[in-house]
Structures are given as structure tokens and as C-alpha cells.
N, C-alpha and C positions, 0 to 999 in steps of 0.2 A: 728499895733504894730511893725511889722518888719520894715516898712518904717520909723516909728518914731525913732527907735533905730539907723537905718542907718543915719538919718538926724542928730541925736545927735553926732554921730562920725564925720560926715562931719563938723559940727560946731566946734568940738574940733580941727580938723585939721586946720581949718581957724584960730582958736585962737592961735595955735602954730606958724602959719606963721606970725600972728600979733605980736607975741613975738620975732620975728626975727629968729625963728627956721625953717630951710629949711624942707618942708614936704617930700621931696624926694631926700635926699643926694645921691651923686654918688658913695661913697665908705666908708668903715670903716675897715681899716687894723686890723686884729686880730693876736694874738700870738698862739692861740690854738683853736681847736673846743671844744665843750662843754664836750664831754666824756674825751678828753685828759686833759683838765683843771681839771676835777673832780678827776683825778688820780694823780695830783701833790701833793707834801707835803705842809703842812701849811706854810704860810709866803711867798709863791711864788706870784710874781706879774703877773697878766694875763690881757689880753685884749680880751674879747670874745663878741660874738653877738648871738642873737637868737630871737625866737618868745616867747612872754610872754603867758604862759598857766595857770598861777595862780598868784594872788596878794592878800596879806593880809596886812592891815595897823594897827599899834598899836601906834597912836599918832605921836610921833617924829621918829618912826622907821617903815619902810615898807620892807616886804619880797616879792620877786617875784621869780618864776621859769621860766627859759629860756629853750627852747626845740628846737632840730633839729632832724633829722631822727635817729641819732646815740646815743643821750643822752639828759639828762637834767642837769641843774646846778642851784642851788639857789643863789640869789644875795640879799644883804641887803643894803638899802639906809637909811642913817641917816640925819635928818634935819640939824644937825650941822657938818656933815662930808663931804660935797660936794664941799666946797670952803673955802679958808682961811678967806675970808670975811664973817662974820656971816649972813649979809643980803643977799648976793649973794647965800650962801648955802641954806638959807631958801627959796629963790625964785626958785632955782633949784629943791628943794624937793617938793614944792607946784606945780610946773609945772608937775612933774612926777605924783603926786597924783591926779591932776585934769584933766590932758590932755591925760593921757596914759591909754589904755584899754587892756583887754585880747585879745590876738592874734596880738597886735601891735609888731613891731620889734624894739628892742633897742640894743645898744652896750654899754658895761661898761668896766671900767678899775679899778683895785683895787687889794687887797691882799686877799689870801685865809686864812680862819680860819674855825674852827669847832665850831658849836653851842653847846649849853648845851645838845641838843638831839643827838649830834654826827654827824650832817649833814654838809658836806663840803660846804662852802659858800664863795662868793666873798663879801668882805667889799668894797663897791663901793666908789671910790674917785671922779669919774666923769662918766657921762653917756651921750649918744647921742641918739636922736630920729632917727630911721632909716626907718620907714614906718608905716602908719596907715591902719588897717583893717577896711573897711567900713561895712562889714557884721559881725554881732555879732556871737559868738561861738554857734554851735549847741549843744543841750542837749546831753551829752555824753551817757547816758543810752539809750535814744531813738535812737541815732545813731548806737549803738551796735546792737540793735534789728532790725533795718531797713536795711536788707541785700541789697535790690535793690538800696536804696539810697547810701549805701556804694560803690556799683559798679559804680553808676552814678557820684558820687562826691567823687572820690578817694582822692582828695586833702583834703577834710574834714575828711574822714575816717582815713587817715594817721595822721592827727593832733590830732584826738580825741582817737584813739584806739591803744594802745600799742601792741596788738596782731597782728594788720595788719602791723605795722612798723617792728615787728620781722620777719614776714613772708617774707617781701621783702628784709630784710637783709640776710635771709637764701637763698633766690633766688640768690642774688649777690655772696654769698660765694659758692654756688653750681656751678655756671658758672665758677668762678675763679678756683675752685679746678679741675673741669673737664678739663679746658683748660690747666692748669699747668701740670696735670698728662699726658695728651696726648702729650704735647710738650716735656715733659721729656722722653717720650718713642718713640721719633723720628717721630712723626706725624707733617705734615705741614697743616696749616689752609688756606683755600681758600674761595672765594665767587663764586657762580654760579648763573645763571639767575633766576629771579622770573617770568618774562614774557616769555612764551614758545609757541612754535607752537602747541604743543599737550601735553596732560597729560601723565606722565609716572612715573614709579618707585613705584607705589602702586595701590591697587584696591580701587579707591575712585572717586567720582563725582567732577569735577573741577568747579571753578568759571570761567566765560568767560568775555572777554572784547573785545574792538575793538581798534586797533592801527591805529590812523588816518593817520600818516605820511606814513606808509607802506600800508594802506588801506587793512588790513587783520584782521581776527579774531585771538585772542590770548587767552591762558588760564593762570591763576595763578598757579604756580607749586603746585603739591600735595606732592612732595618729590624731593630732590636733587640727588637721587640715580644714575640715568643714566649719569648725568653730572660729578659726582664724579668718576664714573667708567671711563669716558672719560679721566679724569686726570690720572688714573692709566695707561691707554693706553699710555698717554703722558709721563709717567716716574715717577710719584709720587708713591713711594712705600707705604707710609702711609699718608692718607689724611683725613681731617675732615672739617666739616662746621657746624656752628650754623645757621640754615636756617629757615627763616620765611616761613611757609607753609599754604596752604589754601584748605580746603575741604568743598564742598557745601553740607553738610549733616546735620542731625538733631541735635537739642540741647540735651544735657545730662550733668549731673554733672561732668562726667569724659570725656567729649568730647567738643572740641571747633572747630569752623570753621576756625579760624585763630590762629596759635600756632607756637611756636619755637621748632624746632627739631634739636638735635645734631645727626649728621650721620657721621660715619667714615668707612674707608676701609683699610685693611692691606694686602699687598701682601705676598704671601707664607704662609699664615695661612689657617687652615680649621676651621670649626665651633667649634671643641673641643678646639683648641688653643684660639679661641675667648672667649669661655665660661670661661676658666681659667683666661684670662686677665680681662674679665668683672667682675667676682667675686671680684678680687682685686681692680679694678677701683671703683666700686660702694661702696664697703666697705670703701675705702679711702675717697671718697667724703662724704659719710654719717658722718664719723668721723670728717672731716674737717668742715662740715656745721653745725653739731648739737652738737659736742663735745662728742659723744658716738655712740654706735652701736645699741641701743635699742630705737625705736621710738614709741610713743604713738599714736594710732589711735582709737579715741573714748574710749571704754573700753578694747581694745585689745593692747597688746604689740607686736610690730613687731621686731624680733631679727635678724638683719643682720649679727650678729656674728656667728650664728649656721650654720652647713653645709646646703647647698642648694640642695635638692633632684633633680634628673633628671628623668622625667617621660614622656613617649611617649604620643602623642595626642590620639592615638588609645586606649591605656590603660586607659587613663583618661575618655574617652567617654564610654568605656566598663564598667568601674567601676561605673560611675554616671548615665548612661542612659541605660545600659544593651543592647547596640547595638554595634555589631562588624562592623566597617565601612569597614574592608577588605573583609567582606562577601557580600558587596553590591557595585560592581564595576561601576554601572551605576546610574545616577541621579534618574531614575524612581524607581529602586529597593530600593535605600536608602530613597527616599521620602515615599515609602510604609511602610518601616520599622519604620520610624519616626512617621508616622500617626498611625501605629499599637501600638506604645509605648505610644500614647497619648500626645506627645510633640508638642506644638504649636509653629510654627515659624513665624517670621514676613514676610518672603518672601519664601513661600513653592514652588513657581514656578521656583526658581533659579537653576543654574547648580550645579553639584555635589560638587565642591569646596566650593561654598557659603553655601550649605546645611550643609556640615561638620562644617564649621565655625560657623554657627548659632546654630547648635546642641551643639557644645562645649561651646559656650558662654551662652547658656540657661541652661545647666545641670551641667557642670563640673567647669567652671571658677569661679562661685560664691562660690565654696567650697575651693578655694586656697587662703590661708591667709598669711602664712609665705613665705619668698622668695623661689620660685620654678622655676626651668628650665623646660619648656614644650618643648619637642624635637620631631624630626622626623615627621614633618607634611606631609600629603599627597601632592603629586606633583601638584594636582589640585589647592591647595591653594597657591602654591609657583612658579609662572610663571618665576621668575627671579633667582631661587635657583638651586643649583647643585643637580642632582639626586644622591642618596646614591649608593655606589658601591655594597653593599650587598643586596639592595632592590630598584630597579629603580622606584618603585611606590611611594616612599617617598623621601623627600628632606633632605639634611644635613642642618637642621634649628633648631633654638631654640628661645623661647620667655622667658623673665623673667616676672613672674607674682607675684605681691605682693598685698595682701589685695584685691583680685579679680580684680585688675587693671593690664592690660598688660603694663609693664614698658618699655620694649624694644623688638625689633624684629631683629633676626640675622640669617645669612646664611653662608654656604660655597657657594660663589657666582657661578652662571652659567657663564662660560667663553667660552663655545663652541658656536660659532656664528650660526652653523647650527641647533643645538638643540634649541637655543634661538629663531631662526626664526620660527621653527615649533610650539613652544609654543605660541609665539605672534600671529601667524596665527590662532591658536585655540582660543585665547582670542578675536581676531577680529571677529571670527565666532560667539562666544557667544554674543559679543557686537551687531552684526547684528541681532541676535535673540531676542534682547531686554534687555540684561543685561548691563545697562548703567554704571556699575562700573567696567566692564571688560576693560582691557587695549587695546588701539589701537595699530596698527602696527607702529613701530618707525624705519624707514629705516635708518635714520642717525646714530642712536645708533648701529644698526646692522653693518653698514659700519665701524664704529669705532672699534667694536669687531673684525672685520676681519683683522685689523691691528695687532692683537695679544694681548692676556692678560695672565698674570701669574695666578697661583692659588690665590684666594682672599677670605677673609671673612670680613664681616662688619655688622653694625647694625645701626638702627635709634631709638632714644628715645625722647619722648615728654618732654621738660623741665618743662612745667607747671604741668604735671601729677606727675613727680618726686618731684617737690617742694611741691605740694599739699599733697603728701604722707608723706613727712618729717615734714610738719607743721600742720598736722591734719586738713587741710582745707577740708570742705565737698564738695566744688565746685571749678572747675578749675578757674572760674572767680575771686575767692578770691585771686589768686596769679598772676593775670594780672592787671597791673596798670590801664588801661583804656579799659575795655572790651566793645565790641560793644553791644549797647542796642537799643531797639526801641525808636524812638523820643517821648519825653513827649508831651502830649496834652496841648493846651493852658491853662494856669492857674495852671497846676500841679506843676510846679517848685516853684512858690511863695507859694502855699498851703503847699507843703512839707517842705519848708524852714521855714514857720511860725510855723508849728507843731513841728519842731525840735529845735526851738530857745529857749534858756534859757533866763529868765528874767534877766536883768542886774540891 
């Protein structure tokens, strides 16, 4: 069936060529995109192009809808209105009716008018064929239900699903708003390496590769942190990067192995300065990207306009797990308390910092729905953060958690190279003891620190997680254009396409 439909479209393309129509023209100058044309007053002359997503014919009159990522526009073709010569006009109309299918590309020129139902429409005076789709449209309803196929064939998903198109428009607005706000507040954008000698800047397992020219092992960065801080050493007072990051960890709806992180650092700020800036930044971006400050997540309304509470990690765990982590200064003591409380952890053999993190994520974070700043994390969890002046066992750190998701992670950064070396040496010891997510020693970064660093605060935020939150996406892959998927088995592609194809 699918092959028959494909062959029919190939035959129509050949017939167009036989009529003297170029099947693959090189250009079609337009005056407006579809959304801009739809906003013009009646009587305006436009020249627009797009993909046909719907056609209906009523004898001597045909209507079609053209679509691109940003909008749709109806066009109307009359058998007697395409050329001054009646016979040529009829031939043009018949060519459209018989040779053009849904998902083909056309260009039209004409005047805008409003139909009896009030829809703005182009009264077509001339049209041009711009490209034949050999694959017939997938069934819209089946496409909406088949989440995996939407991920695999995002180009079909975006054509068929208005919700997906809206999500990716939001993603674009989020990135533009973030960049504009940072630029307006004196930040400089930079690019730092993706291929690195070693993983640094976060507690995560890296992807590895081999550099043939240098004959050495490399890792894909897990975070741009230490390179951005080198930029601060070099004189950048405020610096940021939209960085592609890679973490070789498990699948989850709120986690990706490959993702985009916005990370920034501001000299002369502490984490409290950063919290104040962050609240304004995130509110600004939510407003710009969605048009308001209340976001729907399933049945829950997330209100970014209300005050954001600030709660210490210790208090959250005490509230939700009835365990005082300050009363358990060693991993063995904390592990015993967790076991006594009946809390099951994925990695109970881990060090104290990881145990605290797992305990928090298992018991407290699932209860955080409205925007909340989680502050003052134990230093075990924060090897690159500054110790608090009033309690050296905790870090000057905060996380923003929204609807159980950690949206961003921030610190008053550690700028003492001797303290940093001691902490990285402890991380290296944990790594040697089997914790493969602990950080290795980074001598080059320590050398950079010894050239002097001012007070700094900064954070990193996953763009996909933020966009998924704003667009009510249940899975981060819903806001990634082409997420990594397992290869399809032989025959699966044709079978899935045949199941999702609408009869023409």
C-alpha cells in the first residue's frame, strides 16, 4: 500500500515534468512568511510559499492550507482566475487539482480577502510548483499517540503536531530571552572545548573517545565550568556559554545523556547576589517565552510570580526523612541511619556526599512543586563550591527546584587554590575507591586558580529541562529535535510508516 502511494506520487511528478513544469525549481522569492501574511489587512498583495497540509475542492474552486513552522495560511484557487486566457486558466487549475498532493510545496501570488467564515485567505492569481513529497502524510491521530515514532521522525512530528511546533518555538524564545538578558547585564558569551583531557566541573560519568592525531584518550565534557572559570582568571568579569554537554548515565524522563547547558559566572557576586539575579532572570524568560508567569504542568499550576522560598538541604531531609544529616558526619553512620529509616537507595555503598544526595532525591525533592531555592548543601556534595563562613561544613550553594526537577545549580565559587586542591585530592581518593562519578584531579585548572581569582558566583541550567517544564512536556526528548534512539531493526521502519499512513 505504502509503495503504491509512493509510486502514484512519482508518476504525478513525472506528469508535471511532461507538462513543462520543473519538478525541483531553484527559488521562489516571497514577500512574507505565512504568519506575517496572515496578519496583513485585506486587499494586500502577497507572494508566499509553504507546504500543503490540507486541500478541499468544490468544482471550480479549491482551497488549500499552506504551513510552515510559524503559521498557516489558506489559499483559494479558482478555475477562471489563474490567467487572463480562460483555457490557460483552466489548464493551470486542472494541473493543481490532478498533480498536487498534501505535503507538496507550492508558491502563490494574490490578494488577501476574508471568507464568509472570517478566515483570511489568498485569492491566488498565479501559483508555482516547488517540490513533490513522495511519502504520503502519516495519520495525524496515530502520530500523536506514537511517542517513539515522533522522536525518531521529528520532521513528521513537526508537520503533523501543532503541540510539537509550539514547544520548539518556545525553546527558541527561551534561548533568545536568556541570551538577551545576560548580554544586557554585562555578560560576555564564549565557547569552550567539548573534547577534554579529563572530565571536570560536575559529578558525572563521561563519554570517552580516542583522538587519532594526538594518539590519546579524550572525554566529552560533562560541564564547561572549569574552562569558564579559566576565562574569569583571564579577565572576563561576567561570562556565559550555551554548552553541549555529555554524561554517560541512565535514561530517565528528566535526564538526557546529551543536552544543552547554559552556564554563567559573575565576578564579585556571592550566591545570595546570584539568587536575586536568578529570580529576576527566570521570571523574565518565563514571561517572554510563554506570555505569562503561570505554567500548567499536568493538573498543577506552577506560579513563577509568587515568592520563592529558601530552605536548607538539611531541613528538607529532616522534614521528609526524619534524618538529621549533621548528626552523621561519616558515611558509615549516615548509611546506618538511612537503613534504620527504611529508605532504599540505588547506591548505598557510595560516599557520604552521594548518600546525602540520594536521600534528598528519594525523600524530599519529590515534594517540591512550586519554585523553591534549596540552599546550603553539605560540602561533601560541593567539591567546587565555597565553604560558608558561618559553617565550614556546608557550601554557599543553591538549587532551584520546580515540579520536583532541579532546574539549576549555583554556588559562591571556591577560589582558594589550596582548598580546591585538598578537595579534589579527596575526590580522587573516592574515585580510587570505586566511586566512578567522583572528580579526578585537574592540575591545569589548579594552576590557573593559582594565578588569582576574584569572588565569583555562577550556575548551570539544562535548557531541555527548562523548556520541558514550560511546555508541559513529560519527557526531555520531547523538546530535542533529534534525540538519540536505538537503531530500528530491519523492516520496522516500513512497518511503522505503513501503519501510520492515511489512505489518500
